[in-house]
mmCIF file of the C-alpha atoms, coordinates in Angstrom:
data_MODEL
# 
_entry.id   MODEL 
# 
loop_
_atom_site.group_PDB 
_atom_site.id 
_atom_site.type_symbol 
_atom_site.label_atom_id 
_atom_site.label_alt_id 
_atom_site.label_comp_id 
_atom_site.label_asym_id 
_atom_site.label_entity_id 
_atom_site.label_seq_id 
_atom_site.pdbx_PDB_ins_code 
_atom_site.Cartn_x 
_atom_site.Cartn_y 
_atom_site.Cartn_z 
_atom_site.occupancy 
_atom_site.B_iso_or_equiv 
_atom_site.pdbx_formal_charge 
_atom_site.auth_seq_id 
_atom_site.auth_comp_id 
_atom_site.auth_asym_id 
_atom_site.auth_atom_id 
_atom_site.pdbx_PDB_model_num 
ATOM 1   C CA . MET A 1 1   ? 7.577   19.777  -6.230  1.00 0.00 ? 1   MET A CA 1 
ATOM 2   C CA . LEU A 1 2   ? 10.347  18.498  -3.957  1.00 0.00 ? 2   LEU A CA 1 
ATOM 3   C CA . ILE A 1 3   ? 9.823   14.984  -2.657  1.00 0.00 ? 3   ILE A CA 1 
ATOM 4   C CA . THR A 1 4   ? 11.382  14.681  0.786   1.00 0.00 ? 4   THR A CA 1 
ATOM 5   C CA . SER A 1 5   ? 10.155  11.191  1.606   1.00 0.00 ? 5   SER A CA 1 
ATOM 6   C CA . TYR A 1 6   ? 8.350   8.435   -0.229  1.00 0.00 ? 6   TYR A CA 1 
ATOM 7   C CA . GLY A 1 7   ? 7.207   4.837   0.020   1.00 0.00 ? 7   GLY A CA 1 
ATOM 8   C CA . PHE A 1 8   ? 4.726   4.194   2.815   1.00 0.00 ? 8   PHE A CA 1 
ATOM 9   C CA . ALA A 1 9   ? 3.710   1.024   4.672   1.00 0.00 ? 9   ALA A CA 1 
ATOM 10  C CA . VAL A 1 10  ? 0.083   -0.003  4.222   1.00 0.00 ? 10  VAL A CA 1 
ATOM 11  C CA . GLU A 1 11  ? -1.990  -1.996  6.704   1.00 0.00 ? 11  GLU A CA 1 
ATOM 12  C CA . ALA A 1 12  ? -4.960  -3.959  5.308   1.00 0.00 ? 12  ALA A CA 1 
ATOM 13  C CA . THR A 1 13  ? -7.559  -4.804  7.959   1.00 0.00 ? 13  THR A CA 1 
ATOM 14  C CA . VAL A 1 14  ? -10.595 -6.997  7.338   1.00 0.00 ? 14  VAL A CA 1 
ATOM 15  C CA . LYS A 1 15  ? -13.442 -4.535  7.824   1.00 0.00 ? 15  LYS A CA 1 
ATOM 16  C CA . LYS A 1 16  ? -16.437 -6.732  6.970   1.00 0.00 ? 16  LYS A CA 1 
ATOM 17  C CA . ILE A 1 17  ? -17.315 -10.101 5.470   1.00 0.00 ? 17  ILE A CA 1 
ATOM 18  C CA . LYS A 1 18  ? -20.409 -10.935 3.443   1.00 0.00 ? 18  LYS A CA 1 
ATOM 19  C CA . GLY A 1 19  ? -21.042 -14.673 3.839   1.00 0.00 ? 19  GLY A CA 1 
ATOM 20  C CA . LYS A 1 20  ? -18.165 -16.917 4.956   1.00 0.00 ? 20  LYS A CA 1 
ATOM 21  C CA . CYS A 1 21  ? -14.607 -16.330 3.769   1.00 0.00 ? 21  CYS A CA 1 
ATOM 22  C CA . SER A 1 22  ? -13.195 -19.562 2.314   1.00 0.00 ? 22  SER A CA 1 
ATOM 23  C CA . HIS A 1 23  ? -9.702  -18.533 3.407   1.00 0.00 ? 23  HIS A CA 1 
ATOM 24  C CA . GLY A 1 24  ? -10.823 -18.106 7.008   1.00 0.00 ? 24  GLY A CA 1 
ATOM 25  C CA . TYR A 1 25  ? -10.471 -14.344 7.422   1.00 0.00 ? 25  TYR A CA 1 
ATOM 26  C CA . LYS A 1 26  ? -12.232 -12.818 10.407  1.00 0.00 ? 26  LYS A CA 1 
ATOM 27  C CA . VAL A 1 27  ? -13.108 -9.159  10.967  1.00 0.00 ? 27  VAL A CA 1 
ATOM 28  C CA . GLY A 1 28  ? -10.039 -7.465  12.423  1.00 0.00 ? 28  GLY A CA 1 
ATOM 29  C CA . ASP A 1 29  ? -7.440  -9.705  10.733  1.00 0.00 ? 29  ASP A CA 1 
ATOM 30  C CA . LYS A 1 30  ? -4.494  -7.682  9.396   1.00 0.00 ? 30  LYS A CA 1 
ATOM 31  C CA . ILE A 1 31  ? -1.954  -7.879  6.595   1.00 0.00 ? 31  ILE A CA 1 
ATOM 32  C CA . ILE A 1 32  ? 1.001   -5.476  6.642   1.00 0.00 ? 32  ILE A CA 1 
ATOM 33  C CA . PHE A 1 33  ? 2.732   -4.416  3.426   1.00 0.00 ? 33  PHE A CA 1 
ATOM 34  C CA . ASP A 1 34  ? 5.924   -2.634  4.460   1.00 0.00 ? 34  ASP A CA 1 
ATOM 35  C CA . GLY A 1 35  ? 7.686   -2.329  1.123   1.00 0.00 ? 35  GLY A CA 1 
ATOM 36  C CA . LEU A 1 36  ? 9.890   -5.370  1.589   1.00 0.00 ? 36  LEU A CA 1 
ATOM 37  C CA . TYR A 1 37  ? 7.649   -7.926  3.238   1.00 0.00 ? 37  TYR A CA 1 
ATOM 38  C CA . ILE A 1 38  ? 4.029   -8.979  3.516   1.00 0.00 ? 38  ILE A CA 1 
ATOM 39  C CA . LYS A 1 39  ? 3.131   -9.937  7.087   1.00 0.00 ? 39  LYS A CA 1 
ATOM 40  C CA . GLY A 1 40  ? -0.048  -11.813 7.937   1.00 0.00 ? 40  GLY A CA 1 
ATOM 41  C CA . LYS A 1 41  ? -2.313  -14.482 6.481   1.00 0.00 ? 41  LYS A CA 1 
ATOM 42  C CA . VAL A 1 42  ? -2.675  -13.843 2.750   1.00 0.00 ? 42  VAL A CA 1 
ATOM 43  C CA . CYS A 1 43  ? -5.408  -15.190 0.477   1.00 0.00 ? 43  CYS A CA 1 
ATOM 44  C CA . PRO A 1 44  ? -4.119  -15.310 -3.144  1.00 0.00 ? 44  PRO A CA 1 
ATOM 45  C CA . SER A 1 45  ? -7.481  -14.148 -4.544  1.00 0.00 ? 45  SER A CA 1 
ATOM 46  C CA . ALA A 1 46  ? -7.676  -11.209 -2.165  1.00 0.00 ? 46  ALA A CA 1 
ATOM 47  C CA . LEU A 1 47  ? -4.028  -10.382 -2.831  1.00 0.00 ? 47  LEU A CA 1 
ATOM 48  C CA . ALA A 1 48  ? -4.631  -10.278 -6.586  1.00 0.00 ? 48  ALA A CA 1 
ATOM 49  C CA . THR A 1 49  ? -7.481  -7.827  -6.039  1.00 0.00 ? 49  THR A CA 1 
ATOM 50  C CA . ILE A 1 50  ? -5.959  -5.470  -3.477  1.00 0.00 ? 50  ILE A CA 1 
ATOM 51  C CA . VAL A 1 51  ? -2.325  -5.249  -4.656  1.00 0.00 ? 51  VAL A CA 1 
ATOM 52  C CA . PRO A 1 52  ? -2.922  -2.576  -7.345  1.00 0.00 ? 52  PRO A CA 1 
ATOM 53  C CA . THR A 1 53  ? -4.551  -0.294  -4.778  1.00 0.00 ? 53  THR A CA 1 
ATOM 54  C CA . ILE A 1 54  ? -1.927  -1.087  -2.134  1.00 0.00 ? 54  ILE A CA 1 
ATOM 55  C CA . TYR A 1 55  ? 0.862   -0.322  -4.593  1.00 0.00 ? 55  TYR A CA 1 
ATOM 56  C CA . ALA A 1 56  ? -0.725  3.003   -5.565  1.00 0.00 ? 56  ALA A CA 1 
ATOM 57  C CA . PHE A 1 57  ? -1.315  3.831   -1.904  1.00 0.00 ? 57  PHE A CA 1 
ATOM 58  C CA . MET A 1 58  ? 2.297   3.017   -0.997  1.00 0.00 ? 58  MET A CA 1 
ATOM 59  C CA . TRP A 1 59  ? 3.505   5.616   -3.478  1.00 0.00 ? 59  TRP A CA 1 
ATOM 60  C CA . GLY A 1 60  ? 1.135   8.396   -2.428  1.00 0.00 ? 60  GLY A CA 1 
ATOM 61  C CA . ALA A 1 61  ? -2.006  7.957   -4.532  1.00 0.00 ? 61  ALA A CA 1 
ATOM 62  C CA . GLU A 1 62  ? -5.116  9.609   -3.148  1.00 0.00 ? 62  GLU A CA 1 
ATOM 63  C CA . PHE A 1 63  ? -8.670  8.859   -4.200  1.00 0.00 ? 63  PHE A CA 1 
ATOM 64  C CA . PRO A 1 64  ? -11.258 11.664  -4.436  1.00 0.00 ? 64  PRO A CA 1 
ATOM 65  C CA . TRP A 1 65  ? -14.079 9.466   -3.132  1.00 0.00 ? 65  TRP A CA 1 
ATOM 66  C CA . ASP A 1 66  ? -12.362 8.851   0.227   1.00 0.00 ? 66  ASP A CA 1 
ATOM 67  C CA . GLU A 1 67  ? -12.964 11.226  3.141   1.00 0.00 ? 67  GLU A CA 1 
ATOM 68  C CA . ASP A 1 68  ? -9.534  10.432  4.641   1.00 0.00 ? 68  ASP A CA 1 
ATOM 69  C CA . ARG A 1 69  ? -6.702  10.566  2.109   1.00 0.00 ? 69  ARG A CA 1 
ATOM 70  C CA . ASP A 1 70  ? -4.848  7.813   3.988   1.00 0.00 ? 70  ASP A CA 1 
ATOM 71  C CA . VAL A 1 71  ? -7.718  5.303   4.272   1.00 0.00 ? 71  VAL A CA 1 
ATOM 72  C CA . THR A 1 72  ? -9.610  3.459   1.531   1.00 0.00 ? 72  THR A CA 1 
ATOM 73  C CA . ASP A 1 73  ? -11.675 0.279   1.227   1.00 0.00 ? 73  ASP A CA 1 
ATOM 74  C CA . VAL A 1 74  ? -11.070 -2.513  -1.291  1.00 0.00 ? 74  VAL A CA 1 
ATOM 75  C CA . PRO A 1 75  ? -13.227 -5.655  -1.671  1.00 0.00 ? 75  PRO A CA 1 
ATOM 76  C CA . CYS A 1 76  ? -11.962 -9.080  -2.727  1.00 0.00 ? 76  CYS A CA 1 
ATOM 77  C CA . VAL A 1 77  ? -13.317 -10.710 -5.898  1.00 0.00 ? 77  VAL A CA 1 
ATOM 78  C CA . ASP A 1 78  ? -15.625 -13.291 -4.277  1.00 0.00 ? 78  ASP A CA 1 
ATOM 79  C CA . SER A 1 79  ? -19.014 -11.617 -4.659  1.00 0.00 ? 79  SER A CA 1 
ATOM 80  C CA . LYS A 1 80  ? -20.877 -14.311 -2.660  1.00 0.00 ? 80  LYS A CA 1 
ATOM 81  C CA . ASN A 1 81  ? -18.428 -14.331 0.261   1.00 0.00 ? 81  ASN A CA 1 
ATOM 82  C CA . GLN A 1 82  ? -16.856 -10.937 -0.139  1.00 0.00 ? 82  GLN A CA 1 
ATOM 83  C CA . VAL A 1 83  ? -14.213 -9.659  2.252   1.00 0.00 ? 83  VAL A CA 1 
ATOM 84  C CA . VAL A 1 84  ? -13.762 -5.882  2.422   1.00 0.00 ? 84  VAL A CA 1 
ATOM 85  C CA . PHE A 1 85  ? -10.324 -4.648  3.441   1.00 0.00 ? 85  PHE A CA 1 
ATOM 86  C CA . GLU A 1 86  ? -9.690  -1.218  4.905   1.00 0.00 ? 86  GLU A CA 1 
ATOM 87  C CA . LEU A 1 87  ? -6.292  0.036   3.765   1.00 0.00 ? 87  LEU A CA 1 
ATOM 88  C CA . LYS A 1 88  ? -4.443  2.525   5.976   1.00 0.00 ? 88  LYS A CA 1 
ATOM 89  C CA . ARG A 1 89  ? -1.290  4.283   4.847   1.00 0.00 ? 89  ARG A CA 1 
ATOM 90  C CA . ASP A 1 90  ? 1.378   5.178   7.422   1.00 0.00 ? 90  ASP A CA 1 
ATOM 91  C CA . ARG A 1 91  ? 2.830   8.526   6.277   1.00 0.00 ? 91  ARG A CA 1 
ATOM 92  C CA . LYS A 1 92  ? 4.806   8.909   9.525   1.00 0.00 ? 92  LYS A CA 1 
ATOM 93  C CA . HIS A 1 93  ? 7.295   6.196   8.570   1.00 0.00 ? 93  HIS A CA 1 
ATOM 94  C CA . PRO A 1 94  ? 8.343   6.478   4.909   1.00 0.00 ? 94  PRO A CA 1 
ATOM 95  C CA . TRP A 1 95  ? 10.854  3.955   3.620   1.00 0.00 ? 95  TRP A CA 1 
ATOM 96  C CA . PHE A 1 96  ? 13.178  6.582   2.154   1.00 0.00 ? 96  PHE A CA 1 
ATOM 97  C CA . LYS A 1 97  ? 14.041  10.140  3.098   1.00 0.00 ? 97  LYS A CA 1 
ATOM 98  C CA . GLU A 1 98  ? 15.732  12.878  1.073   1.00 0.00 ? 98  GLU A CA 1 
ATOM 99  C CA . LYS A 1 99  ? 19.281  12.228  2.356   1.00 0.00 ? 99  LYS A CA 1 
ATOM 100 C CA . GLU A 1 100 ? 18.920  8.492   1.613   1.00 0.00 ? 100 GLU A CA 1 
ATOM 101 C CA . ARG A 1 101 ? 17.594  9.295   -1.859  1.00 0.00 ? 101 ARG A CA 1 
ATOM 102 C CA . SER A 1 102 ? 20.612  11.490  -2.557  1.00 0.00 ? 102 SER A CA 1 
ATOM 103 C CA . SER A 1 103 ? 23.089  8.796   -1.515  1.00 0.00 ? 103 SER A CA 1 
ATOM 104 C CA . GLN A 1 104 ? 21.210  6.170   -3.547  1.00 0.00 ? 104 GLN A CA 1 
ATOM 105 C CA . THR A 1 105 ? 21.300  8.428   -6.604  1.00 0.00 ? 105 THR A CA 1 
ATOM 106 C CA . GLN A 1 106 ? 25.069  8.731   -6.230  1.00 0.00 ? 106 GLN A CA 1 
ATOM 107 C CA . LYS A 1 107 ? 25.338  4.936   -6.017  1.00 0.00 ? 107 LYS A CA 1 
ATOM 108 C CA . GLY A 1 108 ? 23.282  4.545   -9.226  1.00 0.00 ? 108 GLY A CA 1 
ATOM 109 C CA . CYS A 1 109 ? 20.048  3.263   -7.732  1.00 0.00 ? 109 CYS A CA 1 
ATOM 110 C CA . CYS A 1 110 ? 17.506  2.894   -10.536 1.00 0.00 ? 110 CYS A CA 1 
ATOM 111 C CA . LEU A 1 111 ? 14.724  4.707   -8.663  1.00 0.00 ? 111 LEU A CA 1 
ATOM 112 C CA . GLY A 1 112 ? 17.118  7.447   -7.603  1.00 0.00 ? 112 GLY A CA 1 
ATOM 113 C CA . VAL A 1 113 ? 18.300  7.944   -11.185 1.00 0.00 ? 113 VAL A CA 1 
ATOM 114 C CA . LEU A 1 114 ? 14.706  8.220   -12.407 1.00 0.00 ? 114 LEU A CA 1 
ATOM 115 C CA . ILE A 1 115 ? 13.858  10.738  -9.685  1.00 0.00 ? 115 ILE A CA 1 
ATOM 116 C CA . LYS A 1 116 ? 16.993  12.745  -10.384 1.00 0.00 ? 116 LYS A CA 1 
ATOM 117 C CA . ARG A 1 117 ? 16.198  12.816  -14.125 1.00 0.00 ? 117 ARG A CA 1 
ATOM 118 C CA . ALA A 1 118 ? 12.584  13.815  -13.509 1.00 0.00 ? 118 ALA A CA 1 
ATOM 119 C CA . SER A 1 119 ? 13.504  16.594  -11.090 1.00 0.00 ? 119 SER A CA 1 
ATOM 120 C CA . SER A 1 120 ? 16.079  18.069  -13.472 1.00 0.00 ? 120 SER A CA 1 
ATOM 121 C CA . LYS A 1 121 ? 13.528  18.615  -16.270 1.00 0.00 ? 121 LYS A CA 1 
# 
C-alpha cells in the first residue's frame, strides 16, 4: 500500500458533560491537536485520557464501532463529572505529502527512513 499523505490534525470538542467539570469546560469548547501544537484550554486529566486515542487518530486509526471513520467519542476519567469529547480527524490537510516524505527520507529523517525501510520489504 502506497502512503501518499499522513499525519492528520484532530479537533476535540466537548460534546456533553455529566455533572460539573472541575476544569470549567463547557459544551462546545474545543482543543486542536495539529501535530506540532495543542491549541485551547487543556485539562491535564482529560489530556491523559484522550491522548492515546488522539495519537492513533492522527496516524489513521479507525475504530469499527464508529459510524464515521473520522469521528469518535472519548470520555475523561472523572466518572462523577465526566466530560465526553468528540474527536474529528481532518483528512483534507495532512501534515506530510509524498514529495515531502521523499525529500525527508533523503535528508535522513527518522520517520522517513522507517517508512522507506518498511516499503522496501
